[in-house]
DOLUMDREN-736426 format. One line per field, with one value per residue (C-alpha): residue number from 1; residue in one letter; x, y, z. Coordinates in steps of 0.05 Angstrom, whole numbers. Layout:
DOLUMDREN-736426
resi	[NUM,...]
resn	[A,...]
xx	[X,...]
yy	[Y,...]
zz	[Z,...]
This chain:
DOLUMDREN-736426
resi	[1,2,3,4,5,6,7,8,9,10,11,12,13,14,15,16,17,18,19,20,21,22,23,24,25,26,27,28,29,30,31,32,33,34,35,36,37,38,39,40,41,42,43,44,45,46,47,48,49,50,51,52,53,54,55,56,57,58,59,60,61,62,63,64,65,66,67,68,69,70,71,72,73,74,75,76,77,78,79,80,81,82,83,84,85,86,87,88,89,90,91,92,93,94,95,96,97,98,99,100,101,102,103,104,105,106,107,108,109,110,111,112,113,114,115,116,117,118,119,120,121,122,123,124,125,126,127,128,129,130,131,132,133,134,135,136,137,138,139,140,141,142,143,144,145,146,147,148,149,150,151,152,153,154,155,156,157,158,159,160,161,162,163,164,165,166,167,168,169,170,171,172,173,174,175,176,177,178,179,180,181,182,183,184,185,186,187,188,189,190,191]
resn	[X,X,X,X,X,X,X,X,X,X,X,X,X,X,X,X,X,X,X,X,X,X,X,X,X,X,X,X,X,X,X,X,X,X,X,X,X,X,X,X,X,X,X,X,X,X,X,X,X,X,X,X,X,X,X,X,X,X,X,X,X,X,X,X,X,X,X,X,X,X,X,X,X,X,X,X,X,X,X,X,X,X,X,X,X,X,X,X,X,X,X,X,X,X,X,X,X,X,X,X,X,X,X,X,X,X,X,X,X,X,X,X,X,X,X,X,X,X,X,X,X,X,X,X,X,X,X,X,X,X,X,X,X,X,X,X,X,X,X,X,X,X,X,X,X,X,X,X,X,X,X,X,X,X,X,X,X,X,X,X,X,X,X,X,X,X,X,X,X,X,X,X,X,X,X,X,X,X,X,X,X,X,X,X,X,X,X,X,X,X,X]
xx	[380,377,444,416,358,400,411,339,308,251,182,173,146,114,71,49,-21,-82,-137,-201,-268,-282,-218,-244,-200,-136,-123,-99,-100,-37,-33,36,45,30,74,133,131,124,185,227,202,224,293,302,281,337,387,394,402,350,335,263,199,183,219,193,231,177,124,169,174,99,88,137,104,35,60,94,26,-10,-44,-39,-22,-56,-17,-52,-5,-18,2,43,82,100,123,167,192,182,155,212,207,199,137,101,57,30,12,-57,-46,-95,-118,-108,-174,-181,-198,-185,-119,-130,-156,-111,-147,-214,-189,-155,-221,-263,-218,-223,-298,-303,-259,-281,-209,-161,-133,-66,-57,-40,-88,-147,-192,-225,-239,-275,-313,-332,-312,-367,-320,-308,-360,-421,-402,-386,-437,-426,-352,-369,-419,-370,-313,-358,-387,-358,-335,-297,-266,-244,-212,-172,-101,-49,25,96,168,207,280,304,261,209,139,92,16,-28,-74,-48,-70,-137,-112,-49,9,84,118,186,208,162,209,242,314,313,308,378,412]
yy	[5,44,15,-55,-41,-56,-126,-135,-202,-198,-223,-294,-302,-366,-330,-276,-287,-248,-252,-289,-253,-284,-273,-283,-227,-255,-193,-123,-63,-19,51,50,125,138,82,97,172,159,113,169,218,169,161,237,245,197,241,199,238,215,241,240,234,160,94,25,-4,22,-16,-77,-75,-70,-128,-171,-153,-175,-238,-260,-252,-295,-237,-225,-153,-118,-54,4,46,109,105,169,138,78,125,167,107,42,-17,-64,-134,-166,-125,-128,-187,-146,-83,-63,-4,53,84,158,193,263,317,270,281,226,169,121,139,123,56,38,51,14,-48,-50,-43,-98,-148,-126,-120,-72,-13,15,89,148,193,207,214,277,301,236,236,310,346,363,360,285,257,280,234,175,173,98,112,168,125,67,111,141,74,33,-20,30,63,-4,-28,36,24,78,59,84,60,52,72,7,17,-35,-26,-20,-17,14,-46,-117,-159,-193,-265,-305,-296,-303,-349,-315,-241,-189,-140,-129,-141,-204,-158,-132,-200]
zz	[126,60,39,50,3,-58,-31,-8,-23,-72,-55,-77,-148,-127,-76,-125,-150,-167,-113,-127,-122,-54,-15,57,85,55,13,30,-16,-14,-43,-76,-83,-10,16,-29,-12,62,59,28,81,134,102,99,172,189,153,90,26,-24,-92,-112,-72,-84,-72,-91,-32,15,-25,-26,50,58,9,48,114,91,56,121,154,103,68,-8,-24,-82,-97,-132,-174,-213,-286,-277,-219,-262,-318,-272,-232,-270,-230,-210,-239,-170,-155,-223,-202,-144,-183,-205,-251,-241,-306,-318,-310,-339,-287,-229,-194,-142,-184,-146,-82,-113,-141,-75,-38,-90,-87,-11,-17,-68,-31,39,60,93,54,73,61,106,68,113,51,80,10,-7,59,61,-2,-51,-110,-103,-56,-95,-153,-108,-53,-43,-30,18,56,60,86,139,159,217,166,124,185,213,148,136,161,173,176,187,178,242,254,222,160,180,154,214,204,257,255,246,186,191,181,187,233,234,282,286,289,259,225,158,181,137,77,89,91]
């Protein structure tokens, strides 16, 4: 499946749009760095030689998955990630660039969480946010974030994921709205 990534279909430009303030559960927030790094880890575990630690194709597969389910992805990207690995043209409309914040290594985590709080939507990230829930160094400045993550709502909206042996993006929890009538995998990306 990595060889097919070069011929992967791009997400539809027509479908790309910025979410409105009241999105009624039709938005999902994706942490680009986490998804792109997990995708590379998956490739390496399958014996594929990959250079680097991040690949936009993982983000692309997550975007496609959610679009097929009628949910608009909003992808949070660190400025540093975009410098080291420029955002592909087909994903630019989905990216919300996280500003660089002095003395905050994980600013993308904070912005991912805050967007999910604001839009009351799922956030997709394999980070357990222990440091935001329990760590004094981050949580003391963001008690609202800490309370939200520890609340039943925050816990329910946090979605872990993996990539299966075919490279399909698989979230632990299905999207809140929409459904797909035919197959539910990313094999169409390799055609």
